[in-house]
C-alpha positions in Angstrom: 153.7 83.3 113.1 153.7 81.9 116.7 154.1 85.4 118.0 151.0 86.5 116.1 149.0 83.5 117.5 150.3 84.3 121.0 149.2 87.9 120.7 145.8 86.8 119.4 145.3 84.5 122.5 146.4 87.3 124.8 143.8 89.6 123.2 141.1 87.0 123.5 141.9 86.4 127.1 141.7 90.2 127.8 138.3 90.4 126.2 137.0 87.3 128.0 138.1 88.9 131.3 136.2 92.1 130.4 133.2 90.0 129.5 133.0 88.1 132.8 130.9 90.7 134.7 128.9 91.5 131.6 127.9 87.9 131.1 127.2 87.5 134.8 124.8 90.5 134.7 122.9 89.0 131.8 122.6 85.6 133.4 121.6 87.1 136.7 118.8 89.0 135.1 117.5 86.0 133.1 117.5 83.8 136.2 115.7 86.5 138.1 113.1 87.1 135.5 112.7 84.1 133.2 110.5 85.9 130.6 113.8 87.6 129.5 114.8 84.3 127.9 111.9 84.8 125.5 112.5 88.6 125.1 116.1 88.0 124.0 115.7 84.7 122.2 118.4 85.8 119.7 121.1 85.1 122.3 122.8 81.8 122.1 125.3 79.8 124.1 128.0 81.0 121.7 127.4 84.6 122.6 129.0 83.9 126.0 132.7 83.4 125.9 133.3 82.3 129.5 132.4 78.7 130.2 130.9 79.4 133.6 128.3 81.9 132.2 127.7 79.9 129.1 126.9 77.0 131.3 124.4 78.9 133.6 122.8 80.6 130.6 122.2 77.2 128.9 120.9 75.4 132.0 118.5 78.2 132.6 117.2 78.1 129.1 116.7 74.3 129.2 114.8 74.5 132.4 112.6 77.5 131.2 111.8 75.5 128.0 110.2 72.9 130.3 107.6 75.5 131.1 109.1 76.3 134.5 108.6 80.0 135.4 110.8 80.3 138.5 114.5 79.2 138.4 115.0 78.2 142.0 117.4 75.7 143.5 115.0 72.8 143.5 113.9 73.3 139.9 117.5 73.5 138.6 118.8 70.5 140.6 115.9 68.3 139.5 116.8 69.1 135.9 120.5 68.3 136.2 120.6 65.5 138.8 120.4 62.7 136.2 123.2 64.1 134.1 126.6 63.5 135.7 128.5 65.9 133.4 126.0 68.8 134.2 126.2 68.0 137.9 130.0 68.0 137.8 130.1 71.5 136.2 127.3 72.7 138.5 129.3 71.8 141.6 132.5 73.1 140.1 131.1 76.5 139.3 129.5 77.1 142.7 126.0 75.4 142.4 123.1 77.8 143.1 125.0 80.0 145.6 126.7 81.9 142.7 123.2 82.8 141.3 122.1 84.0 144.8 125.1 86.2 145.0 124.4 87.6 141.5 120.9 88.7 142.4 122.2 90.9 145.2 123.8 93.4 142.8 122.2 93.1 139.3 119.4 95.4 138.2 116.9 93.7 136.0 115.7 97.0 134.5 119.2 97.5 133.0 118.9 94.3 130.9 118.9 96.2 127.6 122.2 97.9 128.4 123.7 94.6 129.7 122.6 92.8 126.4 124.1 95.5 124.2 127.3 95.4 126.1 127.5 91.6 125.8 126.9 91.7 122.0 129.6 94.4 121.6 132.3 92.4 123.4 131.2 89.1 121.9 131.5 90.6 118.4 135.0 92.0 119.2 136.1 88.6 120.5 134.9 87.0 117.2 136.8 89.6 115.2 140.0 88.8 117.0 139.3 85.1 116.8 138.3 85.0 113.1 140.1 87.9 111.4 143.7 86.7 110.8 146.3 88.1 108.5 148.6 85.2 107.6 150.9 84.4 104.7 148.0 83.3 102.5 146.4 86.8 102.7 149.7 88.4 101.8 150.1 86.1 98.8 146.6 86.9 97.6 147.1 90.6 98.1 149.6 90.6 95.2 146.7 90.1 92.8 144.3 92.6 94.5 143.8 96.3 94.2 142.7 98.5 97.1 139.0 97.8 96.4 139.5 94.1 96.3 141.3 94.2 99.6 138.4 96.3 101.1 135.8 93.8 99.8 137.9 90.9 101.2 137.9 92.2 104.8 134.5 93.8 104.6 132.9 90.5 103.8 134.5 88.9 106.9 133.4 91.8 109.1 129.9 91.7 107.8 129.7 87.9 108.5 130.9 88.5 112.1 128.4 91.2 112.9 125.5 89.5 111.2 126.1 86.4 113.2 126.5 88.5 116.3 122.8 89.5 116.2 121.5 86.5 114.3 118.9 88.8 112.7 119.8 88.6 109.1 120.1 85.7 106.6 121.5 86.0 103.1 120.8 83.6 100.3 122.0 83.5 96.6 119.0 83.9 94.3 120.0 80.9 92.2 120.6 78.5 95.1 118.3 75.6 96.1 115.8 76.2 93.2 115.3 72.5 92.5 114.7 71.8 96.2 112.1 74.6 96.3 110.2 73.2 93.4 110.2 69.7 94.8 109.1 70.9 98.2 106.2 72.8 96.7 105.3 69.7 94.6 104.6 67.8 97.8 101.6 70.0 98.4 102.6 70.8 101.9 102.4 74.6 101.7 98.8 74.6 102.7 97.7 75.9 106.1 95.3 74.4 108.7 91.8 74.4 107.1 89.0 76.4 108.6 85.3 75.5 108.4 84.5 78.0 105.6 85.2 76.3 102.3 85.5 79.2 100.0 87.4 81.3 102.4 89.8 78.5 103.4 90.4 77.7 99.7 91.1 81.3 98.8 93.5 82.2 101.7 95.1 78.8 101.9 93.9 78.0 105.4 95.8 79.2 108.5 99.4 79.2 107.4 102.5 79.3 109.6 104.6 82.5 109.4 101.6 84.6 108.5 99.2 87.1 110.3 95.5 86.9 109.6 93.8 90.1 110.6 90.0 90.2 111.2 88.4 93.6 111.5 84.8 94.5 112.4 82.7 96.9 114.4 81.8 96.1 118.0 79.0 93.6 118.0 79.6 92.2 114.5 80.8 88.9 115.9 84.6 89.1 115.6 85.2 87.0 118.6 82.4 84.6 117.6 83.9 84.3 114.2 87.3 83.6 115.7 85.9 80.8 117.9 83.9 79.4 114.9 87.0 79.5 112.6 90.2 79.3 114.6 89.4 77.7 117.9 87.1 75.1 116.4 89.7 74.4 113.7 92.5 73.9 116.3 90.1 71.7 118.2 89.0 69.5 115.3 92.5 69.2 113.8 94.0 68.4 117.2 96.5 71.2 116.9 98.0 73.0 119.9 97.2 76.7 120.2 97.7 79.8 122.4 94.7 82.0 122.7 95.6 85.5 124.1 92.6 87.4 125.5 92.3 91.0 126.7 88.5 91.5 126.6 86.5 88.3 127.3 88.0 86.1 130.0 88.9 82.4 129.8 85.6 81.3 131.4 83.6 83.0 128.6 85.7 81.3 125.9 85.3 77.9 127.6 81.5 78.4 127.8 81.4 79.4 124.1 83.4 76.4 123.0 81.0 74.1 124.9 78.2 75.9 123.2 79.8 75.4 119.8 80.3 71.6 120.5 76.7 71.2 121.4 75.3 72.9 118.3 77.8 71.8 115.8 78.6 68.3 116.9 76.3 66.7 119.5 72.8 67.6 118.3 73.6 65.9 114.9 74.2 62.6 116.7 71.4 60.1 117.0 71.5 60.2 120.8 70.8 64.0 120.9 68.8 64.5 117.7 65.6 65.4 119.5 67.4 68.0 121.8 66.9 71.7 121.3 69.9 73.9 120.3 71.7 75.5 123.2 71.9 79.3 123.2 74.9 80.8 124.9 72.7 83.2 126.9 71.7 80.3 129.0 75.1 80.5 130.7 74.0 83.9 132.1 70.5 82.7 133.0 71.4 79.5 134.7 68.9 77.0 136.1 69.6 74.5 133.4 67.0 71.9 132.4 67.8 68.2 132.7 68.3 68.2 128.9 70.7 71.1 129.0 72.7 69.5 131.8 72.9 66.3 129.8 74.2 68.2 126.7 76.7 70.3 128.7 78.1 67.2 130.4 78.4 65.4 127.1 80.1 68.5 125.6 82.6 68.6 128.5 83.4 64.9 128.0 83.8 65.5 124.2 86.2 68.4 124.8 88.3 66.5 127.4 88.7 63.6 125.0 89.9 65.9 122.2 92.4 67.5 124.6 94.2 64.2 125.2 96.2 64.7 122.0 96.8 68.4 122.0 96.8 71.5 124.2 94.9 74.7 123.8 96.0 77.3 126.3 93.9 80.4 127.2 96.0 83.4 128.4 94.2 86.4 129.8 95.9 89.8 130.0 94.7 92.0 132.9 96.2 94.9 130.9 97.1 94.3 127.3 100.8 94.8 126.5 102.5 94.0 123.2 105.6 93.0 125.0 103.6 90.5 127.2 102.0 89.1 124.1 105.5 88.6 122.5 106.7 86.8 125.6 103.7 84.5 125.5 104.3 83.7 121.8 108.0 83.0 122.4 107.3 80.8 125.4 104.7 78.6 123.9 106.4 78.5 120.5 109.5 77.0 122.3 107.1 74.3 123.6 106.0 73.4 120.1 102.8 75.6 119.7 102.4 76.7 116.1 99.1 78.7 116.2 98.2 81.8 118.1 95.2 84.1 118.5 95.1 87.7 119.8 91.7 88.9 120.7 91.7 92.0 120.5 94.7 93.9 119.1 94.7 97.5 120.4 96.9 100.2 121.9 99.6 98.7 124.1 99.6 99.8 127.8 103.4 100.1 127.7 103.6 102.2 124.5 105.8 105.3 124.3 103.4 108.1 124.9 105.5 110.4 122.7 104.3 108.5 119.7 100.9 108.9 118.0 98.6 106.0 118.9 98.2 104.9 115.3 102.0 104.9 114.7 102.4 102.9 117.9 99.9 100.3 116.6 101.5 100.1 113.2 104.9 99.5 114.8 103.4 96.8 117.2 102.0 94.9 114.2 105.3 95.1 112.4 107.0 93.6 115.4 104.5 90.8 115.6 105.2 90.1 111.9 108.9 90.0 112.5 108.4 87.6 115.4 106.2 85.1 113.7 107.6 85.0 110.1 109.2 81.8 108.8 112.7 83.1 109.3 112.0 83.5 113.0 109.4 81.5 115.1 107.4 80.3 112.0 104.0 80.4 113.7 100.6 81.7 112.7 98.9 84.6 114.4 95.1 85.3 114.1 94.4 88.9 115.2 91.0 90.6 115.8 90.8 94.4 115.5 88.0 96.9 116.0 87.0 99.1 113.0 86.4 102.8 113.4 82.8 103.8 114.1 82.5 105.7 110.8 82.7 102.5 108.8 79.2 101.7 110.0 78.0 104.1 107.3 79.7 102.2 104.5 78.5 99.1 102.6 81.9 98.4 101.1 84.7 98.0 103.6 88.3 98.8 102.9 91.5 99.3 104.9 90.4 102.8 105.4 87.7 101.4 107.7 90.4 100.7 110.3 90.9 104.4 110.8 94.2 106.2 111.3 96.0 102.9 112.1 94.9 101.5 108.7 98.5 100.6 107.7 98.5 97.7 110.2 96.8 95.7 107.4 99.9 96.2 105.3 101.9 93.8 107.5 99.2 91.1 107.5 99.3 88.3 104.9 95.5 88.1 105.0 93.1 91.0 105.9 89.5 90.2 106.5 86.9 92.9 107.2 83.3 91.9 108.3 80.0 93.5 108.8 76.4 92.3 109.3 74.0 92.2 106.3 71.7 95.2 106.5 67.9 95.0 106.5 67.7 96.7 103.2 70.1 94.2 101.6 67.8 91.2 101.7 66.1 90.1 98.4 63.1 92.4 98.9 65.1 95.3 100.2 66.0 98.6 98.5 69.6 97.5 97.9 69.4 93.8 97.5 72.6 91.8 97.6 72.7 89.0 95.0 74.3 85.9 96.5 75.3 82.9 94.5 77.0 79.6 95.2 79.9 79.0 92.7 79.6 75.9 90.7 83.3 75.2 90.7 86.4 76.6 92.5 87.7 77.8 89.1 84.5 79.7 88.2 83.6 82.2 90.9 81.6 84.5 88.8 78.7 82.1 88.0 76.6 79.6 89.9 73.3 79.0 91.7 71.6 82.1 93.1 70.8 81.8 96.8 67.7 83.6 98.3 68.4 85.0 101.7 65.9 84.3 104.5 64.8 87.4 106.4 64.4 85.3 109.5 68.1 84.6 109.6 71.2 86.7 110.3 74.1 87.0 107.8 77.6 88.3 107.8 79.5 89.7 104.8 83.3 89.1 104.8 85.5 91.3 102.6 88.9 89.8 101.6 90.7 93.1 101.6 94.2 91.6 101.4 95.4 88.2 100.5 99.0 87.2 99.7 97.9 83.6 99.1 95.1 84.2 96.5 92.6 86.7 95.2 91.5 89.8 97.1 88.8 92.5 96.6 87.2 90.3 93.8 84.1 89.2 95.7 82.7 89.0 99.2 81.7 85.9 101.2 78.2 85.7 102.7 77.6 83.4 105.6 74.7 82.7 107.9 75.9 83.3 111.5 74.0 82.6 114.6 76.0 84.2 117.4 73.7 82.8 120.1 74.3 79.2 119.0 77.7 79.8 117.5 76.7 78.3 114.2 78.4 79.5 111.0 77.3 78.3 107.6 78.9 79.6 104.4 76.1 80.5 101.9 78.0 81.8 98.9 79.6 85.0 97.4 78.4 88.4 96.3 79.7 91.5 94.5 79.0 94.6 96.5 79.7 97.8 94.5 83.0 99.5 95.6 81.4 103.0 95.7 78.5 102.0 97.9 
């Protein structure tokens, strides 16, 4: 038996020796380009078998998780200086000089090959370490046939390779049922509420681990709706958020949030009750009146006070890339951010040009879903998407309104499609839309009829998909002033499917 153990240790030592340059390559790449820590978040300290590279990998990860984007000598030593054990290992392994030497021969573009090599040798090491044929196996084999023996070793091999990539979890169907019931009984499986009562109730709010997709034609107010629903909800609930932008820049969003604060919060206060509403076009025109200056300063102060307890970060992409968006989500999720917005989802600049654009978009959405689901980062993602121009001819919107990339909605937990109410859909029009306010949450098919005002603008929201409640049963009608960023839910309607 001792000879078997000695042979195992010899094999492990050989594999560790082979892994030294492989591990060094991976660490060198990650210290050179810190975003790679987020791209390959499935790696763990245990993947590395040599203490030196396990140490440098872990130190780099800890520093990057403190929102430091460049791993230089100063940043690293500031992190480890107060930990004697870390400092001792740092000095023993060669301090920062060993990283400098690595950078002279690694090629960051080869990271994928380095990672695959690392996982291969790490898995082989685990096989040698965990797969042992001892006396107990021989004893058990007396009662096994060939299929039993295959199942015995196959289960061990599967366990090793699943853990090697950490991408799969298995659970017995009958396990933890009582815990699941009690957890649900607490009523905690409800997302962050949004300021649209019927919609929020139906979709369960903004829930972690889910994608909410909002589609609309250009000019229908997708971004305004996102600010009114998602940004204002983050703001009011003092939740941290990451807002990824590839069309409007961060200045525009800040201006629109200040506009929202003025018209939805300040002018309802006694101090400002006689002030006129503030239209966002005034940002373009300038030459603010004294009253406008007063409102804007008050809105700025209101916002800053709200930001004392949370953080909302605006990230602007010069050129949209799905991989960049993934890195952003991984980075801020590691810092505790649980809610993200992508405005607007479109073809990625780094896509494989051999694929059709619509296949590429479907695959990108699937990758976002894999990233944010409860078994991974467990964060929410609100995504806006432009509908095809042909949908302007339709009164009833469906997933087909998205165009060739329509299957992106299959991945989303909630799919909302929106359009403006047409002139002929007011009460005195050729195709009047009957709108009613439900009397109770349980009775959506009856209630008080609402007359629409021709002097106001309305938006119709179709719940095309909803894993958390009803879908395609009714539409929500809301008054929406895109100039003042005011949204007011009016009621629901039932637009004929064939219209």
